[in-house]
Backbone as XML, in Angstrom:
<?xml version="1.0"?>
<chain id="A" units="angstrom">
  <residue number="1" name="MET">
    <atom name="N" x="26.715" y="-0.462" z="-18.210"/>
    <atom name="CA" x="26.266" y="-0.953" z="-16.926"/>
    <atom name="C" x="26.962" y="-2.295" z="-16.656"/>
  </residue>
  <residue number="2" name="PRO">
    <atom name="N" x="27.508" y="-2.474" z="-15.465"/>
    <atom name="CA" x="28.190" y="-3.742" z="-15.152"/>
    <atom name="C" x="27.214" y="-4.911" z="-15.064"/>
  </residue>
  <residue number="3" name="GLN">
    <atom name="N" x="27.753" y="-6.092" z="-15.214"/>
    <atom name="CA" x="26.968" y="-7.315" z="-15.061"/>
    <atom name="C" x="26.814" y="-7.628" z="-13.576"/>
  </residue>
  <residue number="4" name="ALA">
    <atom name="N" x="25.680" y="-8.184" z="-13.206"/>
    <atom name="CA" x="25.482" y="-8.657" z="-11.835"/>
    <atom name="C" x="26.390" y="-9.857" z="-11.603"/>
  </residue>
  <residue number="5" name="LEU">
    <atom name="N" x="26.869" y="-10.012" z="-10.380"/>
    <atom name="CA" x="27.762" y="-11.122" z="-10.069"/>
    <atom name="C" x="27.057" y="-12.467" z="-10.164"/>
  </residue>
  <residue number="6" name="ASN">
    <atom name="N" x="25.788" y="-12.520" z="-9.789"/>
    <atom name="CA" x="25.020" y="-13.756" z="-9.905"/>
    <atom name="C" x="24.298" y="-13.730" z="-11.252"/>
  </residue>
  <residue number="7" name="PRO">
    <atom name="N" x="24.481" y="-14.744" z="-12.094"/>
    <atom name="CA" x="23.873" y="-14.709" z="-13.431"/>
    <atom name="C" x="22.351" y="-14.643" z="-13.434"/>
  </residue>
  <residue number="8" name="ARG">
    <atom name="N" x="21.693" y="-15.015" z="-12.345"/>
    <atom name="CA" x="20.227" y="-14.938" z="-12.316"/>
    <atom name="C" x="19.754" y="-13.501" z="-12.127"/>
  </residue>
  <residue number="9" name="ASP">
    <atom name="N" x="20.650" y="-12.620" z="-11.648"/>
    <atom name="CA" x="20.296" y="-11.241" z="-11.340"/>
    <atom name="C" x="20.661" y="-10.319" z="-12.497"/>
  </residue>
  <residue number="10" name="GLU">
    <atom name="N" x="20.220" y="-9.069" z="-12.400"/>
    <atom name="CA" x="20.473" y="-8.096" z="-13.460"/>
    <atom name="C" x="20.658" y="-6.728" z="-12.826"/>
  </residue>
  <residue number="11" name="ILE">
    <atom name="N" x="21.565" y="-5.942" z="-13.370"/>
    <atom name="CA" x="21.717" y="-4.558" z="-12.931"/>
    <atom name="C" x="21.193" y="-3.667" z="-14.045"/>
  </residue>
  <residue number="12" name="ILE">
    <atom name="N" x="20.282" y="-2.772" z="-13.681"/>
    <atom name="CA" x="19.748" y="-1.799" z="-14.630"/>
    <atom name="C" x="20.017" y="-0.405" z="-14.067"/>
  </residue>
  <residue number="13" name="ALA">
    <atom name="N" x="19.898" y="0.595" z="-14.900"/>
    <atom name="CA" x="20.056" y="1.977" z="-14.445"/>
    <atom name="C" x="18.732" y="2.700" z="-14.605"/>
  </residue>
  <residue number="14" name="ILE">
    <atom name="N" x="18.371" y="3.412" z="-13.562"/>
    <atom name="CA" x="17.196" y="4.278" z="-13.610"/>
    <atom name="C" x="17.692" y="5.676" z="-13.262"/>
  </residue>
  <residue number="15" name="ASP">
    <atom name="N" x="17.608" y="6.585" z="-14.205"/>
    <atom name="CA" x="18.153" y="7.938" z="-14.021"/>
    <atom name="C" x="19.592" y="7.895" z="-13.528"/>
  </residue>
  <residue number="16" name="ASN">
    <atom name="N" x="20.396" y="7.045" z="-14.137"/>
    <atom name="CA" x="21.816" y="6.872" z="-13.806"/>
    <atom name="C" x="22.064" y="6.301" z="-12.417"/>
  </residue>
  <residue number="17" name="VAL">
    <atom name="N" x="21.037" y="5.780" z="-11.783"/>
    <atom name="CA" x="21.184" y="5.113" z="-10.485"/>
    <atom name="C" x="21.144" y="3.609" z="-10.736"/>
  </residue>
  <residue number="18" name="PRO">
    <atom name="N" x="22.222" y="2.880" z="-10.391"/>
    <atom name="CA" x="22.198" y="1.428" z="-10.600"/>
    <atom name="C" x="21.254" y="0.740" z="-9.621"/>
  </residue>
  <residue number="19" name="LEU">
    <atom name="N" x="20.510" y="-0.202" z="-10.132"/>
    <atom name="CA" x="19.543" y="-0.955" z="-9.338"/>
    <atom name="C" x="19.731" y="-2.434" z="-9.648"/>
  </residue>
  <residue number="20" name="LEU">
    <atom name="N" x="19.859" y="-3.235" z="-8.615"/>
    <atom name="CA" x="19.991" y="-4.677" z="-8.783"/>
    <atom name="C" x="18.608" y="-5.305" z="-8.775"/>
  </residue>
  <residue number="21" name="VAL">
    <atom name="N" x="18.267" y="-6.009" z="-9.839"/>
    <atom name="CA" x="17.043" y="-6.809" z="-9.867"/>
    <atom name="C" x="17.452" y="-8.180" z="-9.335"/>
  </residue>
  <residue number="22" name="TRP">
    <atom name="N" x="17.054" y="-8.447" z="-8.089"/>
    <atom name="CA" x="17.462" y="-9.657" z="-7.370"/>
    <atom name="C" x="16.429" y="-10.741" z="-7.629"/>
  </residue>
  <residue number="23" name="ASN">
    <atom name="N" x="16.743" y="-11.652" z="-8.516"/>
    <atom name="CA" x="15.812" y="-12.699" z="-8.933"/>
    <atom name="C" x="15.974" y="-13.950" z="-8.077"/>
  </residue>
  <residue number="24" name="ALA">
    <atom name="N" x="15.731" y="-13.794" z="-6.806"/>
    <atom name="CA" x="15.832" y="-14.912" z="-5.866"/>
    <atom name="C" x="14.590" y="-15.797" z="-5.978"/>
  </residue>
  <residue number="25" name="PRO">
    <atom name="N" x="14.673" y="-17.013" z="-5.460"/>
    <atom name="CA" x="13.510" y="-17.906" z="-5.488"/>
    <atom name="C" x="12.367" y="-17.381" z="-4.611"/>
  </residue>
  <residue number="26" name="ALA">
    <atom name="N" x="11.183" y="-17.912" z="-4.854"/>
    <atom name="CA" x="10.007" y="-17.545" z="-4.054"/>
    <atom name="C" x="10.286" y="-17.804" z="-2.579"/>
  </residue>
  <residue number="27" name="ASN">
    <atom name="N" x="9.779" y="-16.913" z="-1.754"/>
    <atom name="CA" x="9.907" y="-16.992" z="-0.293"/>
    <atom name="C" x="11.353" y="-17.003" z="0.191"/>
  </residue>
  <residue number="28" name="ALA">
    <atom name="N" x="12.261" y="-16.432" z="-0.594"/>
    <atom name="CA" x="13.668" y="-16.385" z="-0.183"/>
    <atom name="C" x="13.845" y="-15.571" z="1.096"/>
  </residue>
  <residue number="29" name="ILE">
    <atom name="N" x="12.967" y="-14.592" z="1.303"/>
    <atom name="CA" x="13.021" y="-13.808" z="2.535"/>
    <atom name="C" x="11.780" y="-14.136" z="3.347"/>
  </residue>
  <residue number="30" name="ALA">
    <atom name="N" x="11.965" y="-15.029" z="4.302"/>
    <atom name="CA" x="10.856" y="-15.489" z="5.141"/>
    <atom name="C" x="11.033" y="-15.072" z="6.596"/>
  </residue>
  <residue number="31" name="ARG">
    <atom name="N" x="12.223" y="-14.602" z="6.942"/>
    <atom name="CA" x="12.478" y="-14.137" z="8.313"/>
    <atom name="C" x="13.536" y="-13.047" z="8.243"/>
  </residue>
  <residue number="32" name="GLU">
    <atom name="N" x="13.681" y="-12.314" z="9.321"/>
    <atom name="CA" x="14.579" y="-11.158" z="9.307"/>
    <atom name="C" x="16.006" y="-11.530" z="8.908"/>
  </residue>
  <residue number="33" name="ALA">
    <atom name="N" x="16.512" y="-12.652" z="9.376"/>
    <atom name="CA" x="17.888" y="-13.053" z="9.067"/>
    <atom name="C" x="18.107" y="-13.258" z="7.567"/>
  </residue>
  <residue number="34" name="ASP">
    <atom name="N" x="17.050" y="-13.582" z="6.834"/>
    <atom name="CA" x="17.175" y="-13.812" z="5.391"/>
    <atom name="C" x="17.550" y="-12.544" z="4.630"/>
  </residue>
  <residue number="35" name="VAL">
    <atom name="N" x="17.286" y="-11.391" z="5.222"/>
    <atom name="CA" x="17.599" y="-10.134" z="4.537"/>
    <atom name="C" x="19.113" y="-9.971" z="4.362"/>
  </residue>
  <residue number="36" name="ASN">
    <atom name="N" x="19.894" y="-10.721" z="5.121"/>
    <atom name="CA" x="21.353" y="-10.640" z="4.970"/>
    <atom name="C" x="21.797" y="-11.023" z="3.562"/>
  </residue>
  <residue number="37" name="GLU">
    <atom name="N" x="21.105" y="-11.965" z="2.936"/>
    <atom name="CA" x="21.440" y="-12.336" z="1.553"/>
    <atom name="C" x="21.180" y="-11.180" z="0.596"/>
  </residue>
  <residue number="38" name="LEU">
    <atom name="N" x="20.105" y="-10.463" z="0.840"/>
    <atom name="CA" x="19.784" y="-9.297" z="0.020"/>
    <atom name="C" x="20.843" y="-8.212" z="0.210"/>
  </residue>
  <residue number="39" name="LEU">
    <atom name="N" x="21.236" y="-7.976" z="1.459"/>
    <atom name="CA" x="22.293" y="-7.003" z="1.740"/>
    <atom name="C" x="23.598" y="-7.406" z="1.059"/>
  </residue>
  <residue number="40" name="ALA">
    <atom name="N" x="23.947" y="-8.670" z="1.154"/>
    <atom name="CA" x="25.183" y="-9.153" z="0.531"/>
    <atom name="C" x="25.150" y="-8.935" z="-0.976"/>
  </residue>
  <residue number="41" name="ALA">
    <atom name="N" x="24.012" y="-9.211" z="-1.597"/>
    <atom name="CA" x="23.888" y="-9.011" z="-3.044"/>
    <atom name="C" x="24.059" y="-7.535" z="-3.399"/>
  </residue>
  <residue number="42" name="ALA">
    <atom name="N" x="23.484" y="-6.650" z="-2.591"/>
    <atom name="CA" x="23.627" y="-5.213" z="-2.841"/>
    <atom name="C" x="25.088" y="-4.794" z="-2.734"/>
  </residue>
  <residue number="43" name="TRP">
    <atom name="N" x="25.755" y="-5.236" z="-1.683"/>
    <atom name="CA" x="27.155" y="-4.851" z="-1.485"/>
    <atom name="C" x="28.058" y="-5.448" z="-2.556"/>
  </residue>
  <residue number="44" name="GLU">
    <atom name="N" x="27.851" y="-6.719" z="-2.886"/>
    <atom name="CA" x="28.683" y="-7.375" z="-3.902"/>
    <atom name="C" x="28.578" y="-6.680" z="-5.253"/>
  </residue>
  <residue number="45" name="ASN">
    <atom name="N" x="27.410" y="-6.125" z="-5.526"/>
    <atom name="CA" x="27.171" y="-5.476" z="-6.814"/>
    <atom name="C" x="27.291" y="-3.956" z="-6.739"/>
  </residue>
  <residue number="46" name="ASP">
    <atom name="N" x="27.664" y="-3.444" z="-5.556"/>
    <atom name="CA" x="27.897" y="-2.018" z="-5.356"/>
    <atom name="C" x="26.693" y="-1.164" z="-5.775"/>
  </residue>
  <residue number="47" name="VAL">
    <atom name="N" x="25.518" y="-1.543" z="-5.275"/>
    <atom name="CA" x="24.288" y="-0.792" z="-5.540"/>
    <atom name="C" x="23.631" y="-0.414" z="-4.216"/>
  </residue>
  <residue number="48" name="THR">
    <atom name="N" x="22.842" y="0.646" z="-4.250"/>
    <atom name="CA" x="22.071" y="1.010" z="-3.063"/>
    <atom name="C" x="20.596" y="0.670" z="-3.218"/>
  </residue>
  <residue number="49" name="TRP">
    <atom name="N" x="20.142" y="0.418" z="-4.447"/>
    <atom name="CA" x="18.750" y="0.029" z="-4.689"/>
    <atom name="C" x="18.696" y="-1.423" z="-5.144"/>
  </residue>
  <residue number="50" name="VAL">
    <atom name="N" x="17.777" y="-2.180" z="-4.540"/>
    <atom name="CA" x="17.543" y="-3.567" z="-4.940"/>
    <atom name="C" x="16.047" y="-3.733" z="-5.191"/>
  </residue>
  <residue number="51" name="ALA">
    <atom name="N" x="15.708" y="-4.359" z="-6.309"/>
    <atom name="CA" x="14.311" y="-4.664" z="-6.629"/>
    <atom name="C" x="14.090" y="-6.160" z="-6.495"/>
  </residue>
  <residue number="52" name="VAL">
    <atom name="N" x="12.976" y="-6.523" z="-5.866"/>
    <atom name="CA" x="12.592" y="-7.932" z="-5.747"/>
    <atom name="C" x="11.147" y="-8.076" z="-6.204"/>
  </residue>
  <residue number="53" name="HIS">
    <atom name="N" x="10.821" y="-9.240" z="-6.737"/>
    <atom name="CA" x="9.440" y="-9.522" z="-7.105"/>
    <atom name="C" x="8.662" y="-9.848" z="-5.826"/>
  </residue>
  <residue number="54" name="THR">
    <atom name="N" x="7.382" y="-9.601" z="-5.852"/>
    <atom name="CA" x="6.550" y="-9.817" z="-4.660"/>
    <atom name="C" x="6.679" y="-11.217" z="-4.085"/>
  </residue>
  <residue number="55" name="ASP">
    <atom name="N" x="6.870" y="-12.226" z="-4.927"/>
    <atom name="CA" x="6.909" y="-13.594" z="-4.394"/>
    <atom name="C" x="8.225" y="-13.943" z="-3.699"/>
  </residue>
  <residue number="56" name="VAL">
    <atom name="N" x="9.249" y="-13.097" z="-3.826"/>
    <atom name="CA" x="10.503" y="-13.324" z="-3.094"/>
    <atom name="C" x="10.279" y="-13.122" z="-1.593"/>
  </residue>
  <residue number="57" name="LEU">
    <atom name="N" x="9.340" y="-12.249" z="-1.266"/>
    <atom name="CA" x="9.028" y="-11.948" z="0.132"/>
    <atom name="C" x="7.929" y="-12.881" z="0.623"/>
  </residue>
  <residue number="58" name="HIS">
    <atom name="N" x="8.183" y="-13.525" z="1.728"/>
    <atom name="CA" x="7.195" y="-14.424" z="2.333"/>
    <atom name="C" x="5.918" y="-13.645" z="2.638"/>
  </residue>
  <residue number="59" name="ASP">
    <atom name="N" x="4.803" y="-14.326" z="2.671"/>
    <atom name="CA" x="3.508" y="-13.708" z="2.969"/>
    <atom name="C" x="3.535" y="-12.921" z="4.278"/>
  </residue>
  <residue number="60" name="ASP">
    <atom name="N" x="4.363" y="-13.327" z="5.230"/>
    <atom name="CA" x="4.451" y="-12.598" z="6.505"/>
    <atom name="C" x="4.909" y="-11.157" z="6.313"/>
  </residue>
  <residue number="61" name="PHE">
    <atom name="N" x="5.665" y="-10.878" z="5.270"/>
    <atom name="CA" x="6.096" y="-9.504" z="5.007"/>
    <atom name="C" x="4.882" y="-8.596" z="4.823"/>
  </residue>
  <residue number="62" name="TYR">
    <atom name="N" x="3.860" y="-9.103" z="4.176"/>
    <atom name="CA" x="2.681" y="-8.309" z="3.830"/>
    <atom name="C" x="1.666" y="-8.231" z="4.965"/>
  </residue>
  <residue number="63" name="ARG">
    <atom name="N" x="1.878" y="-8.980" z="6.018"/>
    <atom name="CA" x="1.026" y="-8.912" z="7.212"/>
    <atom name="C" x="1.816" y="-8.162" z="8.276"/>
  </residue>
  <residue number="64" name="LEU">
    <atom name="N" x="1.537" y="-6.882" z="8.422"/>
    <atom name="CA" x="2.344" y="-6.023" z="9.281"/>
    <atom name="C" x="2.409" y="-6.504" z="10.720"/>
  </residue>
  <residue number="65" name="GLU">
    <atom name="N" x="1.374" y="-7.199" z="11.169"/>
    <atom name="CA" x="1.364" y="-7.660" z="12.563"/>
    <atom name="C" x="2.480" y="-8.661" z="12.863"/>
  </residue>
  <residue number="66" name="THR">
    <atom name="N" x="3.077" y="-9.260" z="11.834"/>
    <atom name="CA" x="4.181" y="-10.199" z="12.066"/>
    <atom name="C" x="5.480" y="-9.471" z="12.397"/>
  </residue>
  <residue number="67" name="GLY">
    <atom name="N" x="5.584" y="-8.221" z="12.000"/>
    <atom name="CA" x="6.790" y="-7.441" z="12.258"/>
    <atom name="C" x="7.907" y="-7.647" z="11.240"/>
  </residue>
  <residue number="68" name="LEU">
    <atom name="N" x="7.731" y="-8.577" z="10.293"/>
    <atom name="CA" x="8.798" y="-8.860" z="9.332"/>
    <atom name="C" x="9.121" y="-7.647" z="8.462"/>
  </residue>
  <residue number="69" name="ALA">
    <atom name="N" x="8.114" y="-6.987" z="7.940"/>
    <atom name="CA" x="8.367" y="-5.835" z="7.061"/>
    <atom name="C" x="9.130" y="-4.748" z="7.808"/>
  </residue>
  <residue number="70" name="GLY">
    <atom name="N" x="8.685" y="-4.419" z="8.992"/>
    <atom name="CA" x="9.351" y="-3.372" z="9.762"/>
    <atom name="C" x="10.792" y="-3.713" z="10.087"/>
  </residue>
  <residue number="71" name="ALA">
    <atom name="N" x="11.020" y="-4.939" z="10.552"/>
    <atom name="CA" x="12.378" y="-5.360" z="10.914"/>
    <atom name="C" x="13.282" y="-5.394" z="9.688"/>
  </residue>
  <residue number="72" name="MET">
    <atom name="N" x="12.759" y="-5.913" z="8.602"/>
    <atom name="CA" x="13.550" y="-6.026" z="7.381"/>
    <atom name="C" x="13.901" y="-4.654" z="6.815"/>
  </residue>
  <residue number="73" name="LEU">
    <atom name="N" x="12.910" y="-3.791" z="6.705"/>
    <atom name="CA" x="13.151" y="-2.474" z="6.130"/>
    <atom name="C" x="14.059" y="-1.636" z="7.018"/>
  </residue>
  <residue number="74" name="GLN">
    <atom name="N" x="13.920" y="-1.774" z="8.333"/>
    <atom name="CA" x="14.808" y="-1.046" z="9.236"/>
    <atom name="C" x="16.255" y="-1.487" z="9.047"/>
  </residue>
  <residue number="75" name="LYS">
    <atom name="N" x="16.455" y="-2.777" z="8.908"/>
    <atom name="CA" x="17.807" y="-3.301" z="8.694"/>
    <atom name="C" x="18.386" y="-2.781" z="7.380"/>
  </residue>
  <residue number="76" name="LEU">
    <atom name="N" x="17.581" y="-2.789" z="6.329"/>
    <atom name="CA" x="18.051" y="-2.285" z="5.040"/>
    <atom name="C" x="18.432" y="-0.811" z="5.140"/>
  </residue>
  <residue number="77" name="VAL">
    <atom name="N" x="17.576" y="-0.010" z="5.757"/>
    <atom name="CA" x="17.853" y="1.419" z="5.909"/>
    <atom name="C" x="19.120" y="1.631" z="6.733"/>
  </residue>
  <residue number="78" name="ASN">
    <atom name="N" x="19.279" y="0.861" z="7.805"/>
    <atom name="CA" x="20.473" y="0.990" z="8.647"/>
    <atom name="C" x="21.754" y="0.773" z="7.854"/>
  </residue>
  <residue number="79" name="TYR">
    <atom name="N" x="21.694" y="-0.084" z="6.844"/>
    <atom name="CA" x="22.870" y="-0.382" z="6.034"/>
    <atom name="C" x="22.886" y="0.364" z="4.703"/>
  </residue>
  <residue number="80" name="GLY">
    <atom name="N" x="21.976" y="1.309" z="4.520"/>
    <atom name="CA" x="21.993" y="2.154" z="3.335"/>
    <atom name="C" x="21.491" y="1.505" z="2.062"/>
  </residue>
  <residue number="81" name="VAL">
    <atom name="N" x="20.670" y="0.467" z="2.199"/>
    <atom name="CA" x="20.118" y="-0.219" z="1.026"/>
    <atom name="C" x="18.630" y="0.092" z="0.928"/>
  </residue>
  <residue number="82" name="LYS">
    <atom name="N" x="18.186" y="0.420" z="-0.269"/>
    <atom name="CA" x="16.789" y="0.770" z="-0.515"/>
    <atom name="C" x="16.124" y="-0.363" z="-1.284"/>
  </residue>
  <residue number="83" name="LEU">
    <atom name="N" x="14.823" y="-0.537" z="-1.061"/>
    <atom name="CA" x="14.107" y="-1.684" z="-1.618"/>
    <atom name="C" x="12.942" y="-1.261" z="-2.499"/>
  </residue>
  <residue number="84" name="ALA">
    <atom name="N" x="12.859" y="-1.889" z="-3.664"/>
    <atom name="CA" x="11.691" y="-1.760" z="-4.532"/>
    <atom name="C" x="11.035" y="-3.135" z="-4.625"/>
  </residue>
  <residue number="85" name="VAL">
    <atom name="N" x="9.750" y="-3.188" z="-4.337"/>
    <atom name="CA" x="8.978" y="-4.429" z="-4.440"/>
    <atom name="C" x="8.151" y="-4.318" z="-5.715"/>
  </residue>
  <residue number="86" name="ILE">
    <atom name="N" x="8.362" y="-5.266" z="-6.627"/>
    <atom name="CA" x="7.744" y="-5.206" z="-7.948"/>
    <atom name="C" x="6.706" y="-6.316" z="-8.079"/>
  </residue>
  <residue number="87" name="GLY">
    <atom name="N" x="5.488" y="-5.943" z="-8.445"/>
    <atom name="CA" x="4.450" y="-6.937" z="-8.685"/>
    <atom name="C" x="3.116" y="-6.513" z="-8.105"/>
  </residue>
  <residue number="88" name="ASP">
    <atom name="N" x="2.155" y="-7.382" z="-8.238"/>
    <atom name="CA" x="0.783" y="-7.114" z="-7.804"/>
    <atom name="C" x="0.630" y="-7.389" z="-6.311"/>
  </residue>
  <residue number="89" name="ILE">
    <atom name="N" x="0.387" y="-6.341" z="-5.544"/>
    <atom name="CA" x="0.164" y="-6.500" z="-4.101"/>
    <atom name="C" x="-1.306" y="-6.298" z="-3.742"/>
  </residue>
  <residue number="90" name="THR">
    <atom name="N" x="-2.164" y="-6.281" z="-4.754"/>
    <atom name="CA" x="-3.595" y="-6.057" z="-4.533"/>
    <atom name="C" x="-4.203" y="-6.978" z="-3.482"/>
  </residue>
  <residue number="91" name="PRO">
    <atom name="N" x="-3.890" y="-8.275" z="-3.473"/>
    <atom name="CA" x="-4.499" y="-9.138" z="-2.448"/>
    <atom name="C" x="-4.173" y="-8.693" z="-1.023"/>
  </residue>
  <residue number="92" name="TRP">
    <atom name="N" x="-2.949" y="-8.246" z="-0.797"/>
    <atom name="CA" x="-2.566" y="-7.815" z="0.547"/>
    <atom name="C" x="-3.151" y="-6.448" z="0.875"/>
  </residue>
  <residue number="93" name="LEU">
    <atom name="N" x="-3.268" y="-5.584" z="-0.120"/>
    <atom name="CA" x="-3.891" y="-4.282" z="0.102"/>
    <atom name="C" x="-5.353" y="-4.451" z="0.488"/>
  </residue>
  <residue number="94" name="ALA">
    <atom name="N" x="-6.031" y="-5.401" z="-0.159"/>
    <atom name="CA" x="-7.448" y="-5.643" z="0.125"/>
    <atom name="C" x="-7.661" y="-6.191" z="1.534"/>
  </residue>
  <residue number="95" name="ARG">
    <atom name="N" x="-6.682" y="-6.913" z="2.050"/>
    <atom name="CA" x="-6.809" y="-7.515" z="3.377"/>
    <atom name="C" x="-6.572" y="-6.549" z="4.525"/>
  </residue>
  <residue number="96" name="SER">
    <atom name="N" x="-5.854" y="-5.455" z="4.265"/>
    <atom name="CA" x="-5.411" y="-4.643" z="5.394"/>
    <atom name="C" x="-5.319" y="-3.163" z="5.048"/>
  </residue>
  <residue number="97" name="GLU">
    <atom name="N" x="-6.111" y="-2.362" z="5.752"/>
    <atom name="CA" x="-6.011" y="-0.913" z="5.602"/>
    <atom name="C" x="-4.665" y="-0.425" z="6.125"/>
  </residue>
  <residue number="98" name="ALA">
    <atom name="N" x="-4.152" y="-1.069" z="7.165"/>
    <atom name="CA" x="-2.842" y="-0.686" z="7.708"/>
    <atom name="C" x="-1.746" y="-0.899" z="6.664"/>
  </residue>
  <residue number="99" name="PHE">
    <atom name="N" x="-1.805" y="-2.018" z="5.959"/>
    <atom name="CA" x="-0.796" y="-2.269" z="4.928"/>
    <atom name="C" x="-0.954" y="-1.270" z="3.784"/>
  </residue>
  <residue number="100" name="SER">
    <atom name="N" x="-2.188" y="-0.940" z="3.424"/>
    <atom name="CA" x="-2.423" y="0.062" z="2.378"/>
    <atom name="C" x="-1.795" y="1.401" z="2.760"/>
  </residue>
  <residue number="101" name="ALA">
    <atom name="N" x="-1.982" y="1.805" z="4.013"/>
    <atom name="CA" x="-1.391" y="3.057" z="4.495"/>
    <atom name="C" x="0.136" y="2.975" z="4.487"/>
  </residue>
  <residue number="102" name="PHE">
    <atom name="N" x="0.659" y="1.826" z="4.870"/>
    <atom name="CA" x="2.104" y="1.599" z="4.871"/>
    <atom name="C" x="2.678" y="1.769" z="3.463"/>
  </residue>
  <residue number="103" name="VAL">
    <atom name="N" x="2.020" y="1.197" z="2.468"/>
    <atom name="CA" x="2.481" y="1.296" z="1.076"/>
    <atom name="C" x="2.419" y="2.739" z="0.593"/>
  </residue>
  <residue number="104" name="ARG">
    <atom name="N" x="1.326" y="3.438" z="0.909"/>
    <atom name="CA" x="1.215" y="4.844" z="0.503"/>
    <atom name="C" x="2.371" y="5.659" z="1.076"/>
  </residue>
  <residue number="105" name="GLU">
    <atom name="N" x="2.648" y="5.481" z="2.365"/>
    <atom name="CA" x="3.741" y="6.215" z="3.011"/>
    <atom name="C" x="5.092" y="5.825" z="2.424"/>
  </residue>
  <residue number="106" name="ALA">
    <atom name="N" x="5.291" y="4.538" z="2.202"/>
    <atom name="CA" x="6.562" y="4.074" z="1.631"/>
    <atom name="C" x="6.797" y="4.714" z="0.268"/>
  </residue>
  <residue number="107" name="ASN">
    <atom name="N" x="5.763" y="4.790" z="-0.542"/>
    <atom name="CA" x="5.904" y="5.348" z="-1.890"/>
    <atom name="C" x="6.111" y="6.859" z="-1.886"/>
  </residue>
  <residue number="108" name="ARG">
    <atom name="N" x="5.837" y="7.503" z="-0.779"/>
    <atom name="CA" x="6.120" y="8.940" z="-0.656"/>
    <atom name="C" x="7.568" y="9.192" z="-0.257"/>
  </residue>
  <residue number="109" name="GLY">
    <atom name="N" x="8.197" y="8.188" z="0.312"/>
    <atom name="CA" x="9.558" y="8.335" z="0.812"/>
    <atom name="C" x="10.609" y="8.038" z="-0.241"/>
  </residue>
  <residue number="110" name="ARG">
    <atom name="N" x="11.836" y="7.864" z="0.224"/>
    <atom name="CA" x="12.964" y="7.662" z="-0.685"/>
    <atom name="C" x="13.740" y="6.384" z="-0.395"/>
  </residue>
  <residue number="111" name="THR">
    <atom name="N" x="13.164" y="5.482" z="0.409"/>
    <atom name="CA" x="13.901" y="4.258" z="0.747"/>
    <atom name="C" x="13.180" y="2.977" z="0.359"/>
  </residue>
  <residue number="112" name="THR">
    <atom name="N" x="11.891" y="3.058" z="0.091"/>
    <atom name="CA" x="11.103" y="1.871" z="-0.249"/>
    <atom name="C" x="10.072" y="2.259" z="-1.299"/>
  </residue>
  <residue number="113" name="ALA">
    <atom name="N" x="9.874" y="1.384" z="-2.272"/>
    <atom name="CA" x="8.876" y="1.638" z="-3.308"/>
    <atom name="C" x="8.137" y="0.344" z="-3.622"/>
  </residue>
  <residue number="114" name="PHE">
    <atom name="N" x="6.854" y="0.461" z="-3.846"/>
    <atom name="CA" x="6.015" y="-0.655" z="-4.287"/>
    <atom name="C" x="5.439" y="-0.260" z="-5.639"/>
  </residue>
  <residue number="115" name="THR">
    <atom name="N" x="5.759" y="-1.026" z="-6.695"/>
    <atom name="CA" x="5.209" y="-0.758" z="-8.018"/>
    <atom name="C" x="4.839" y="-2.076" z="-8.687"/>
  </residue>
  <residue number="116" name="THR">
    <atom name="N" x="4.006" y="-1.995" z="-9.695"/>
    <atom name="CA" x="3.542" y="-3.218" z="-10.356"/>
    <atom name="C" x="4.554" y="-3.777" z="-11.348"/>
  </residue>
  <residue number="117" name="THR">
    <atom name="N" x="5.360" y="-2.907" z="-11.955"/>
    <atom name="CA" x="6.334" y="-3.339" z="-12.968"/>
    <atom name="C" x="7.614" y="-2.523" z="-12.835"/>
  </residue>
  <residue number="118" name="LEU">
    <atom name="N" x="8.663" y="-2.977" z="-13.499"/>
    <atom name="CA" x="9.890" y="-2.177" z="-13.544"/>
    <atom name="C" x="9.654" y="-0.857" z="-14.266"/>
  </residue>
  <residue number="119" name="GLU">
    <atom name="N" x="8.813" y="-0.867" z="-15.284"/>
    <atom name="CA" x="8.491" y="0.379" z="-15.988"/>
    <atom name="C" x="7.820" y="1.375" z="-15.044"/>
  </residue>
  <residue number="120" name="ALA">
    <atom name="N" x="6.907" y="0.886" z="-14.212"/>
    <atom name="CA" x="6.262" y="1.763" z="-13.230"/>
    <atom name="C" x="7.287" y="2.281" z="-12.225"/>
  </residue>
  <residue number="121" name="LEU">
    <atom name="N" x="8.251" y="1.448" z="-11.872"/>
    <atom name="CA" x="9.311" y="1.896" z="-10.961"/>
    <atom name="C" x="10.117" y="3.020" z="-11.600"/>
  </residue>
  <residue number="122" name="LYS">
    <atom name="N" x="10.380" y="2.908" z="-12.886"/>
    <atom name="CA" x="11.117" y="3.969" z="-13.581"/>
    <atom name="C" x="10.353" y="5.285" z="-13.519"/>
  </residue>
  <residue number="123" name="ARG">
    <atom name="N" x="9.040" y="5.231" z="-13.679"/>
    <atom name="CA" x="8.227" y="6.455" z="-13.585"/>
    <atom name="C" x="8.248" y="6.993" z="-12.156"/>
  </residue>
  <residue number="124" name="HIS">
    <atom name="N" x="8.127" y="6.103" z="-11.185"/>
    <atom name="CA" x="8.159" y="6.484" z="-9.771"/>
    <atom name="C" x="9.524" y="7.082" z="-9.421"/>
  </residue>
  <residue number="125" name="ALA">
    <atom name="N" x="10.559" y="6.520" z="-10.003"/>
    <atom name="CA" x="11.926" y="6.887" z="-9.646"/>
    <atom name="C" x="12.301" y="8.295" z="-10.067"/>
  </residue>
  <residue number="126" name="THR">
    <atom name="N" x="11.665" y="8.814" z="-11.088"/>
    <atom name="CA" x="12.049" y="10.144" z="-11.557"/>
    <atom name="C" x="11.905" y="11.184" z="-10.460"/>
  </residue>
  <residue number="127" name="LYS">
    <atom name="N" x="11.088" y="10.909" z="-9.462"/>
    <atom name="CA" x="10.947" y="11.860" z="-8.358"/>
    <atom name="C" x="11.473" y="11.319" z="-7.034"/>
  </residue>
  <residue number="128" name="ASN">
    <atom name="N" x="11.779" y="10.025" z="-6.957"/>
    <atom name="CA" x="12.111" y="9.450" z="-5.656"/>
    <atom name="C" x="13.436" y="8.703" z="-5.537"/>
  </residue>
  <residue number="129" name="LEU">
    <atom name="N" x="14.126" y="8.393" z="-6.610"/>
    <atom name="CA" x="15.395" y="7.662" z="-6.467"/>
    <atom name="C" x="16.524" y="8.613" z="-6.167"/>
  </residue>
</chain>
């Protein structure tokens, strides 16, 4: 497996699919324009899947009424990049039935995944990557 171009990041393989673990600082994606850095990292590392920890995404991502999640995910899909969000999203699930439904639907699809750990993503990936 090749090395990630940024030393803070890591490329792993899940079922022979390369995935970039993008270890950006907390709140690195706070507005739609910030997703360009994520896209650049995916392209630079020649991957279609990128995993980020929950704290990389600003709290607005988890509040669907802000529109950040929809705009960001649409942009990623338009450019052929898929997103895995890794970590505990329980606080946001408890706040919003709409967000809970969004996560359930995302996890049924093939472009976005929410899991608690990378190991859980590997289990999820056997049917969805």
